[in-house]
C-alpha positions, -999 to +999 in steps of 0.1 A: +094+336-136+108+335-100+119+368-085+156+376-085+173+376-051+177+410-035+214+421-038+231+423-004+255+451+006+276+456+037+293+490+041+320+499+066+321+536+072+342+560+092+348+598+095+376+621+105+378+657+116+412+674+120+412+695+151+375+688+159+361+713+184+387+740+180+381+776+172+394+775+137+384+758+104+384+720+110+387+700+077+370+667+077+366+636+056+345+604+055+350+572+036+339+536+034+344+502+020+313+491+000+308+453-004+280+441-027+270+406-035+248+402-066+245+372-089+268+352-067+297+376-071+313+398-044+325+433-055+343+458-034+344+496-040+357+525-020+344+561-017+355+591+002+343+627+006+357+659+022+346+692+037+368+722+045+352+730+079+330+705+097+326+682+127+329+645+133+292+641+136+284+660+104+309+639+085+294+607+099+260+617+086+274+630+053+294+598+047+263+576+053+243+598+029+270+595+002+271+558+006+234+552+004+231+575-026+259+556-044+239+524-037+208+540-051+227+547-083+228+510-091+191+513-098+180+485-075+166+483-040+193+466-019+193+450+015+221+467+033+240+468+066+259+500+074+286+495+100+302+525+117+321+534+149+299+566+152+274+560+180+259+593+170+250+579+135+240+544+146+220+553+177+205+582+158+191+560+130+181+532+153+168+550+184+163+587+179+150+592+144+117+573+148+107+596+177+118+627+159+098+618+128+067+609+149+069+644+165+073+662+132+111+664+133+112+678+168+128+665+200+118+670+236+151+686+245+151+714+219+163+717+183+177+687+165+214+693+157+223+688+121+186+685+112+191+691+075+215+661+073+193+638+093+164+645+070+185+638+038+199+606+055+164+593+063+152+599+028+183+582+014+178+552+037+143+547+025+156+537-009+168+505+005+162+480+033+188+492+058+201+481+091+227+500+112+253+485+135+281+500+156+317+487+162+342+502+186+368+522+166+405+517+167+402+482+182+417+463+153+386+457+131+403+455+097+375+470+076+368+497+101+406+505+102+406+507+064+375+530+063+393+552+089+424+554+066+401+565+038+385+592+059+417+606+073+433+608+038+401+626+025+403+651+054+441+656+052+442+660+014+407+675+010+398+651-018+365+634-028+363+603-050+344+603-083+317+580-071+325+545-060+360+536-072+381+505-074+389+493-038+424+493-024+414+471+004+432+440-009+467+457-012+461+475+021+453+442+039+485+426+025+506+455+037+491+452+072+497+414+072+533+421+062+536+441+095+522+411+114+485+423+116+453+405+107+471+372+099+440+350+104+415+374+090+395+363+059+376+393+045+354+372+022+343+349+050+336+379+072+314+394+045+296+361+040+288+358+077+272+392+078+256+388+043+238+356+054+223+374+084+212+404+063+198+381+036+177+363+062+164+396+075+179+388+109+178+418+132+214+429+137+222+440+173+233+476+178+268+466+189+281+443+163+303+414+175+321+402+144 
């Protein structure tokens, strides 16, 4: 019997921290759009998490952990691309983590900030075949903008989804189009272009042009 094709997932993640860096509690949130193709069918789900006092960097890590653990809950090893506007997250996983692990979770310049989250993130990523890519935030990328809205709402309202929930991306996109935005954007085609590259195990560049 031929092996079943590995499911493909593309996740667009973002994070928010209200008053990041100030000397008072800074509530945060993270969220993302999960797109999974299995059996020829594309499914979209949302997730979001919150924390009462945090930083942008911690929320970027926590959001990626939550996303990967949700994927693991499907009981299959997926081939996944995680797209974020956090250089801290993407460069960390692509460039910094291999050296830290090789040195026993140490870095040349001193202690690793947010070490406990990095370790959980690496363990979560090992459950799948994962690539990481960066997009510049707030530059009109529809799925990044949508993930940002999820993260800001989670931070503002201090709410966390019950796992992966039905996506509101379709209605959100229609509302934006009614304002004159994203008129020529086809979200399914955008997914298929990335999914084809992920399925072919093509190395995705750090800075995603999409």
